[in-house]
C-alpha positions in Angstrom: 12.0 -12.9 22.3 9.1 -11.5 20.2 8.7 -7.7 19.6 5.7 -6.3 21.3 2.7 -5.8 19.1 1.9 -2.2 18.1 -1.4 -0.5 19.0 -2.5 3.0 17.4 -5.0 4.8 19.3 -6.8 7.5 17.3 -9.4 10.0 18.7 -9.9 13.7 18.6 -10.8 13.8 22.3 -7.5 14.0 24.1 -9.2 12.6 27.5 -10.2 9.5 25.5 -6.6 9.0 24.0 -5.1 9.3 27.6 -7.8 7.0 29.1 -7.4 4.2 26.5 -3.6 4.7 26.7 -3.7 4.1 30.3 -6.1 0.9 30.2 -3.4 -0.3 27.7 -0.4 0.6 29.7 -0.1 -2.6 31.6 -0.3 -4.9 28.5 2.7 -6.1 26.6 2.0 -3.8 23.6 3.6 -0.8 22.2 1.1 2.1 22.3 1.1 5.0 20.0 -1.4 7.7 19.9 -2.7 10.2 17.2 -5.1 13.1 17.9 -6.4 13.0 14.2 -6.6 10.7 11.3 -3.9 12.5 9.2 -1.3 11.8 12.1 -2.5 8.1 12.2 -1.8 7.9 8.6 1.6 9.3 8.9 2.5 6.8 11.6 1.2 4.0 9.6 3.3 5.0 6.6 6.6 4.7 8.9 5.7 1.5 10.7 3.5 -1.5 11.0 0.5 -1.3 13.1 -1.1 -4.4 14.5 -4.2 -2.9 15.9 -6.0 0.3 15.3 -8.2 1.6 17.9 -10.3 4.5 16.5 -13.2 6.6 17.3 -15.7 6.7 14.4 -16.9 10.4 14.5 -14.0 12.7 14.0 -13.8 16.0 12.0 -11.1 15.3 9.7 -12.0 11.9 8.5 -14.3 9.3 10.0 -12.8 6.3 11.6 -14.5 4.0 9.0 -12.5 5.7 6.3 -9.4 5.8 8.4 -9.8 1.8 9.0 -10.1 1.3 5.2 -7.0 3.3 4.5 -5.1 1.7 7.3 -6.1 -1.8 6.2 -4.8 -1.1 2.7 -1.4 -0.2 4.2 -1.5 -3.0 6.7 -3.7 -5.7 5.4 -3.0 -8.1 8.5 -3.9 -5.3 11.0 -6.9 -5.6 13.4 -9.3 -2.7 13.9 -11.5 -1.7 16.8 -13.9 1.0 16.1 -15.5 2.9 19.1 -18.3 5.4 19.0 -20.7 6.9 21.5 -23.1 7.9 18.6 -23.6 4.7 16.8 -26.0 2.2 18.2 -24.4 -0.6 16.4 -21.2 -1.2 14.3 -20.8 -0.2 10.8 -20.9 -2.5 7.8 -17.2 -2.7 8.0 -17.4 -4.3 11.3 -18.5 -7.4 9.7 -15.1 -8.1 8.5 -13.0 -10.5 10.3 -10.5 -7.8 11.1 -12.9 -5.3 12.5 -14.8 -5.1 15.7 -17.0 -2.5 17.3 -17.2 -1.1 20.8 -19.8 1.4 22.1 -19.0 4.3 24.3 -19.0 4.4 27.4 -17.3 1.1 27.9 -15.7 -0.5 30.9 -12.0 -1.2 30.9 -12.7 -4.9 30.9 -14.7 -4.6 27.8 -11.6 -3.0 26.1 -9.2 -5.4 27.4 -11.6 -8.5 26.3 -11.5 -6.9 22.6 -7.6 -6.6 22.9 -7.4 -10.3 23.7 -9.7 -11.2 20.9 -7.9 -9.1 18.3 -4.3 -9.6 19.6 -4.3 -13.0 21.6 -0.6 -12.5 22.2 -1.0 -9.1 24.1 
């Protein structure tokens, strides 16, 4: 039996962390959460991450820089950047590993992205 894929959610808003974690709760994935980018990088240094879901606007480091650093550690990881401020995805989202989702989003939109980025989930 295959190990569940690991999804790391990073957002400085605890409500968003809980909401996305709940949305993914019924999926066959291992869900980890980090309230700030530095905590996310500590997690990524200890274990493989299949999908990073990150807010773009965060005080410590923006989600784009975080995604770049995570992809250096785990080149096969997928990334879903979310933002309520950006009208469209950053240039990084043109990569085959990166997608963009605008807040607010419906649970079905998040699940569709999850299926696209992690087909086995």
